[in-house]
N, C-alpha and C positions, 0 to 999 in steps of 0.2 A: 634524356631530358632531365635537368635537375628539378628539384621539388618546386621551386618558385615558378619555373616555366610551366610545369604541370598544372600548378594552381591557376595561372593566368589562362591556360588553354581550356580549363574547365569552368572558369568564372562566367556566370551568365545571370540574366534577370530571372526572377521567380517564374514569370509567365513562359519563359523559354525552357527552364529546367523541368517544369511539369509536363512538357511535351514528350518526355521520356515515358510517361504513363500511356499505355496502349489499351485498346479494347479488351475487356475481360480481365484486366490486371487486378491484383489484390495489393493494396498499399497499407503498410504498417507505420504507426507513429508511436513515440514514447509517451509516458505519462507526464502529467504536470508540466514543469518548466522545460522539459525536453521537446514539447510540442512546437513545431515550426509554424508560427502563425502566418507569416508571409507566404510560405509554400502551400499551406492549407487553403488560404483564400484564393491563391492563384489557381489551384486545382479546381476548386468549386466554380471559378469563373470561366473555365474552358467550355466554349459552346459546342465543341465537337466531341465531348466526352461520351464514351459508350461503355455501359455495363461495367463500371469500376466499383470495387468494394474497398471501403476504408475501415481498417481495424484500429480502434482507438481505446482510450481508457483513462480514468481519473481526469476527466475533462474539466479543467479550471478556466481556460480561456474561451470566451464566447465567439468562436470563429464562425464564418459564414456557413460552413458545412453542417453545423448543428441547428441551423435555423429552419423553420417550417418551409420556407421557400427556397431551400437549397437546390442545387443542381439535381434535376430528376433522374439523371443517369449515374448518380453517386449514392450507393447504398452504404450507410454508416452502421457499424457494429461496435459495441462497447464491451470490453472485458471487465471494467470496473466503473460503474456509473458515477459520474462526478456532478458537481453543481450545475455545470453548463449544459448537461444533457438529461438531467433527472426528469424534467417535465416532458421532454421529447420521448424518453423511454416509456414513461407512464402512459403517454398517448399513443404509443405504438409506432411513432415515426422513426425511432431508432431501436434496434434490437440488442438485447443483452446476450453475451456469450459467457456462460458460467465456466470459469477456469481457475484452478488454483494457480497462484502466481508462479510457483516453482515449475509447474508443468507446461506453461505457455510455450517456451521454445520447443520442447519435445512434441507437443501437439502440432505445432507448425511443421516440424519435420515429417510427422507421420500423416497428418490429415489435411493441412491447409498449405497450399503453395503460395508463399508471399513473393511477389515479383519486385516490389519497390519498397525501400525504407526511406522515409523522410524524417530528419531529426535535426535538432539544434546541437551545435558543437562549439567549443572554444576556438579562438583563432589558432591557425596552424603554427607550429614551432619551426625552428630552423632545420629540423630533420624531416619535416614533412608530416608530422603527426598532429591530429586533432584530438583533444580530450573530449570524452562524453560528458564531462562537467558534472552537473547535479544528477544526471540520469544515465546509468548503464541499463537498468531494469531488464526487460525481456528483449529489447530491440538490439542491443549490442550483439547478442547471440545470433539474431536473425541477419544482421549485417554480414556476419562471417559465414553464413550458410552458402554453399555452392549454388543452390537453387535461386538465390536472390540475384536478380538480373542487374539492378541498379541501386546504389546508395546515393541519395541526394542530401547534402548537408547545408544547413542554414547557419552561417558563421555569425555569432553574436558577440560583441565586445563585452557584454555583461556576464557571459557564461564563464564561471570559474574553471581554471585548469586543475583537475583533481588527479591524485595518485591512485594507483591500482591498475589492474588489467582492464582498461576501458578505452584504449586508444584505437583510432582509425587512421590509416596512412592515406595520403593523397592518391596513391596508386589504387586504393580500394574504392575510391569515390568516383562517381560518374559526372556529377555536377556540383558546383559550389555557388551558393547564393550568399551575398553579404547583406544581412538585414538585422540590425540590433533590436532586440525586444527586451523590455524590462523583465526582471525576475519577479514572479508573483510571490508575494509574501503572505503567510498565514497570519490572520489577525490574532492578537492576544485574547484569549478567552478568560473572562473573569471567573475565578473559582468560587463555587458555591460552598455552603457548609457541608453538603453531601459529598462534594468532590474531596474536600479536605479529610472528612472522616474515612472515606473509602481509601484515599491515597495513603493516609497514615496507617490504616489497618494492613494494607498490602506491604508497605515499607517495613513494618515491624516483623514481617515473615521473611524478609530478604537478608541474607547473611553478608558480612564483609567478604570481598573477593568474588562475588557473583558476577556473571556476565549478563547484561540486560538487553531486552528488546522492549521498546515502548511503542505502542500503537498511536494513532492519531486521536486527538480529542482532549477534553478537560481532565478526565480521570487519570489517564497515563501521565499527563503533565503534573497533576497533583501528587501522584506517587513519586514522581521525580523530585519534587520539592522536599518531600520527607525523607529522601535518601541522602540528603546533604551531609549527614553525620556518619555515613558509611565510609569504609575504607577500601581502596584498591578494587573498585568496580571496573568491569570491562564492558565493551560495547560490541555486540554482534547483532545486527538488526536489519530489518527491511528498510527503515527510513531513519536518517539522521534528523533530529529535531533540536529545538532550542533548549529543551529541558536537559538534554545530554550535555550541551555546552555549558549550561549553568552548573551542572555537577562537576564538570571538568575544572571550571574556574574556582569552584568551592573546594577542590582537592579530593572529591569523592571518586572521580573517575581517573584511573591511572593506566588501566589495562595490563598492569604488571603481572597479575595472577591468572590471566587467561591461559588456558591450555591449548588453544588454537590461535595462532597469530598473536602471541603476546606483544604488548606494546602498540598494537594497531586497533583503531576503530574500523569496523567493517560494515558497509551498508550497500544497498543497490541503488538508492536514490536519496536525495536530501530535499527536505521541504520545511521551510521555516521563515525566518526573517533575513534581511540583508546581513545582519550580524553573523548568522550562521554561514551564509554563502561566502563571506569574507574569511571566516575561519577555515573553511575547507579548501580555499584557494591556495594551490601549491603547498599544501601542508602534508608532509610525509607521515604524520600521525594517522591520517585518515585515508581510507581506501574505498573507492566506489567501484564495485564489480558486478558481474552478471547475477541476476536473480537465481540462476542455476547453481550458484555457489552459496549465496547468502541464505536462500530459502530452502535448501536441500536439508530435510530432517536429519539425514546421516551426518552432514557437515555441522549443523546446529548442535547435534548431540555430542560432538567432539569437544565442545566447551563444557567443562565441569561447572556445576552449580548455575546452569543456564536458567534464566527467569524471563518469561514473557508476560506482558501486561496489555491486554486488549479489552475492548468493550463490546457490549451486545445490546440489543433492543429489548429482548425478552427471553425468558426461559420457562419451560414447562416443568411439571412436578417430577418428571422422570430424569431431568437433567439435559434434555435437548435444548439447544441454544439457537436463536435466530439473531444474526448479526447484520442482516443485509436487506430485509424487506419489511414493509408495513402492510400486513396481510399479503395479498398477491402482488403488490406494487413494489418493484425493485427500487431500493433506495441507494445501495452501494454495490458491493460485489464480494466474492469469496476472498480475493486478495491472498495475503499470506496467513490468514487466520489459522487454518489447520496446519500449515507448514510449521509454525512455531510451537503450536500445542504438541504436535507429534515430536518435533525436535527436542523440546524440553523433557519429554518423557524418556527419550533416549539418553539424555544427559545424566551423568552421575551427580545426584543431588539436585536435579532440575525440578522446577515448579512452573506451572502455567496458571495464570489468573485471568478469569473473564469477569469483568466488572460491569454492573448495570445499576441504575437507580431503581429504587423499589417501586416508584410510581411515575406516571406521566399524566398529562392532561390531553384528552381527546379533542376533536375539532369543536365540540360543544362545551369545552372547558370543564368537563367532568373528569375527576381524578380516577385513574385506572391503575391496576396493579401490573407491574412488568413480570411478575412471577404468576403464571397462569396454570389453570388446570390442564388445558390443552390449547394448542394454537388454532387460530382462525383458519378456515379453508384457504389454501393457496400460500400460506406462510412458508417461507424458505427455512429449512433446517440447515444452518451453517456448520454447526458442530453436533455430531451425533452423541448420544449419551455415553457411549463407550470411551469417547476421547476426552471429554471435559474433566479437568483435574479439580480446580477450585473455582467456585462461583462466589462473588462478593457483592454485597450491597452496603448501604450505610448502616445496616443493622447486623452486620457480621459476615462470617465466612462459612460457606457450606462445602464440605468435602464431597466430591462425586466419585472419583476413581476408586473402584473396589467396593463401593457401597451397594447394598441391595436396593430394590425399588422402595421398600418401606423406609430404609434409612435415608435415602435421597429425599423422599417426600417430606419427612420430618425435618431434615436439615434445611431444606428450601423454605418450608413454612416458617421456620425459626428466623430466617433473614428477610422474610416478606414484611411489608408495612403492617403494623399492628391492626390497622383498620380492615385488612383483608384476610387475616389469618383464620378467623372462624369460617369464612366462606371457603377458603382453600382446604381446611380440615374436612368440611362437609363433602366437598367433591372428592377428596382423597379417600374418604371412607366409602363413598358411593362406588368408587372404582376399585375397591379392595386393595388400595395401596397401603393403607394403615388400618388398624383395628378400630 
């Protein structure tokens, strides 16, 4: 049967495609724009559903499966808590599964049997291949696992066709659903004075020819803006974003000096504006590949002068970092935070920066320090003190790697907000961190 005939034979409505899900099945979906809204809603609507588990993450679309009145026979788990599930996770209606991004496929192989993968793909080409588009992430690897019983694809005309090892052939697919969904765009975040100071501080420490990873948020974007005068930057990252495209258009990103895949931008997913999605469409400069490649610290370390810029919510005086919770309440997830910190350390000339604002306002609008004596009970330690390299606020840079507890405390107090330094000194002395 030729590929067009195979396609026709597997084409069905969403409500028919999700009938492939059986009692006790585990279903996996991609992050962000790879999430198949039509299939997710059809699955939730099944009246005969029995004991089905859905593994999701970075949930941006408000699908029915995330609502309080979702199908009672559908248990939803999230590997990286997104805006659409943050409240549900906080209230215990959805449970978080802590996993480093790079490890998710191997955890699936060893510990969790995924039966079904449902995902968005680009339209099929003449050879019978679908592109994973904006998202290879962890689900591409799961699609290829022999234990995965069915792959169900939602074909969307808006999904770009991307280069890289991210293809699925029609012969690997059990069901095809045609349903176009808009690509979600990240809003442009206005930069504050603090963002600009932190961004410029980090940019000053990055050399020409470095390969960069930028996390999500205003601070990495600000750092990107101050990299515009650099030369021959490369891109090896978890996520393509608009800041990288800006740098390319300004001539700062060429990827010529990369020691791994020179000339190529490499990521496992893209999340930004339609301008970015148009850029990666059928563009041989860019490759979207599995997180098992992009986030593997050994692979990351093959890029000389590898630099990662990520953000955190708070840090304690020993250098421990919380990047994912507000007290015990899960706000996001581990993601690739440690993957790139470890990868940069393996890189010749590598540096990893964790940036945070010096203060925040609590629910009573009282100003609090983000550099603290110790974390509140239940706070998640996203980065242990042995792993963190540089911590940055608008008041400067604190070196952590190789520093004693005494040096760490002094370095961190120096970049805390001045209003809180005396208090931090008091606690540091009380705990014998400093004299």
